[in-house]
C-alpha positions in Angstrom: -9.4 -61.0 5.6 -9.8 -61.9 2.0 -7.8 -59.9 -0.4 -9.2 -60.1 -3.9 -9.8 -57.6 -6.8 -13.1 -56.3 -5.3 -11.5 -55.3 -2.0 -8.5 -53.7 -3.7 -10.8 -51.7 -6.0 -13.1 -50.8 -3.1 -10.0 -49.7 -1.1 -8.7 -47.5 -3.9 -12.1 -45.9 -4.4 -12.5 -45.3 -0.7 -9.0 -43.8 -0.5 -9.7 -41.6 -3.5 -13.0 -40.3 -2.0 -11.4 -39.6 1.4 -8.4 -37.9 -0.3 -10.7 -35.8 -2.4 -12.7 -34.7 0.7 -9.6 -34.0 2.7 -8.0 -32.0 -0.1 -11.3 -30.0 -0.5 -11.3 -29.3 3.3 -7.6 -28.2 3.1 -8.3 -25.9 0.2 -11.2 -24.3 2.0 -9.1 -23.7 5.0 -6.3 -22.2 3.0 -8.8 -20.0 1.2 -10.2 -18.7 4.4 -6.7 -17.9 5.7 -5.9 -16.2 2.4 -9.1 -14.1 2.6 -8.3 -13.1 6.2 -4.8 -12.1 5.2 -6.1 -10.1 2.2 -8.5 -8.2 4.4 -5.8 -7.5 6.9 -3.5 -6.2 4.1 -6.3 -4.0 2.8 -6.9 -2.6 6.3 -3.2 -1.9 6.7 -2.9 -0.3 3.2 -6.0 1.8 3.9 -4.5 3.0 7.2 -1.1 3.8 5.6 -2.9 5.6 2.7 -4.9 7.7 5.2 -1.7 8.6 7.2 0.1 9.5 3.9 -2.8 11.7 2.8 -2.8 13.4 6.3 1.0 14.0 6.0 0.6 15.5 2.6 -2.3 17.7 3.7 -0.2 18.9 6.7 2.8 19.6 4.4 0.6 21.5 1.9 -0.9 23.5 4.8 2.6 24.3 6.1 3.8 25.3 2.6 0.7 27.6 2.2 1.3 29.2 5.6 4.9 29.8 4.7 4.0 31.3 1.3 1.4 33.5 3.0 4.2 34.9 5.2 6.6 35.4 2.3 4.1 36.6 -0.4 3.9 40.2 0.7 7.7 40.4 0.6 7.7 39.0 -2.9 5.1 41.4 -4.2 6.8 44.5 -2.6 10.2 44.2 -4.0 10.6 41.3 -6.3 13.0 43.3 -8.5 16.2 44.8 -7.1 16.3 48.5 -6.8 19.7 48.9 -8.5 20.5 47.6 -11.9 22.3 44.3 -12.2 25.3 45.8 -13.9 26.0 48.2 -11.1 25.8 45.3 -8.6 28.3 43.2 -10.6 30.7 46.1 -10.7 30.4 46.5 -6.9 31.2 42.8 -6.3 34.2 42.8 -8.6 
């Protein structure tokens, strides 16, 4: 094998081209993994958001049901029948 300037330059060019192609392939592979990861994260976030909204809706429904039960009591006697001063005297 003859080692001269031409073979060294040709070898450097060949290594550069192979390195460029290899790096390009690695970057494409990494990008595909990142996109899959991103899609999986979005799906998980969507699922968690849906569950959170469902819990909020159930909590709102429970609060509304509880208020419906208590509302007639609030409307009937929201103010005490005896004045506050008389109650304070009874307590003391």
